[in-house]
Each structure stands twice: as C-alpha cells, then as structure tokens.
C-alpha positions in Angstrom: 0.6 -25.3 -20.9 2.1 -21.8 -21.6 0.5 -18.9 -19.4 -1.2 -21.1 -17.1 -1.6 -19.4 -13.8 -0.9 -23.1 -11.9 2.4 -23.4 -13.8 5.5 -23.4 -11.6 7.3 -20.9 -13.9 4.3 -18.3 -13.1 4.7 -19.0 -9.6 8.1 -18.5 -9.5 7.6 -15.3 -11.5 5.2 -14.3 -9.0 7.0 -14.9 -6.1 9.8 -12.6 -7.3 7.3 -10.0 -8.0 5.8 -10.3 -4.4 9.6 -9.8 -2.8 10.1 -6.5 -4.7 7.0 -5.0 -2.7 6.2 -4.4 0.7 8.0 -2.8 3.8 11.3 -4.6 2.8 11.6 -2.7 -0.8 9.6 0.6 0.3 10.5 2.4 3.6 7.3 4.2 2.8 5.1 1.2 2.4 3.8 1.2 5.9 2.3 4.8 5.5 1.0 4.2 2.0 -1.1 1.3 3.4 -2.1 3.6 6.6 -3.2 6.4 4.0 -5.0 3.5 1.9 -7.2 2.4 5.2 -8.0 6.0 6.0 -9.0 6.8 2.5 -11.3 3.8 2.3 -12.5 4.6 5.8 -13.6 7.9 5.0 -15.9 6.5 2.2 -17.9 4.9 4.8 -21.2 7.0 5.1 -21.8 8.3 8.7 -18.3 7.2 9.9 -16.4 9.7 12.0 -12.7 9.8 11.2 -10.0 12.3 12.1 -9.7 15.7 10.7 -7.3 16.4 7.6 -5.0 18.2 9.7 -3.9 15.2 11.8 -2.2 14.2 8.0 -0.2 17.5 7.9 2.9 16.1 9.6 2.7 13.1 7.4 2.4 15.1 4.2 5.0 17.7 5.2 7.7 14.9 6.0 7.1 13.2 2.7 7.2 16.6 0.9 10.5 17.3 2.4 11.9 14.0 1.3 
C-alpha cells in the first residue's frame, strides 16, 4: 500500500533520514539539545535556573563560528 507507515520502503527512508541528523551529522547537536532542555526547563513556573549570563560563552563561541 503506497504511503503506508508500516511499509518497508517507508521504514528505509525513515532510517536514512535518522542517520542524517544527530551528533554524527552536526557537531553542534549536543549544544542544541542542551539549549533546548534549558529553554524547556525555563518554562516551569517557580523553577530556579541559571542566569542568562551562563550562556554568554556558548553564544560567543557559536557567533565566532
């Protein structure tokens, strides 16, 4: 059946896509995940998180390329 999520073709295409993302494909992947987790944690009312100043070295390093 064309377009079936369970089809072998769909699984092969999905597997190829999954290998094209992640730490092996992007050296900044770990940093992006850490930033995402920090962003998500910042949405919890009352949760104490690190100041924005903690991210300055990361932002400067990324900006410098």
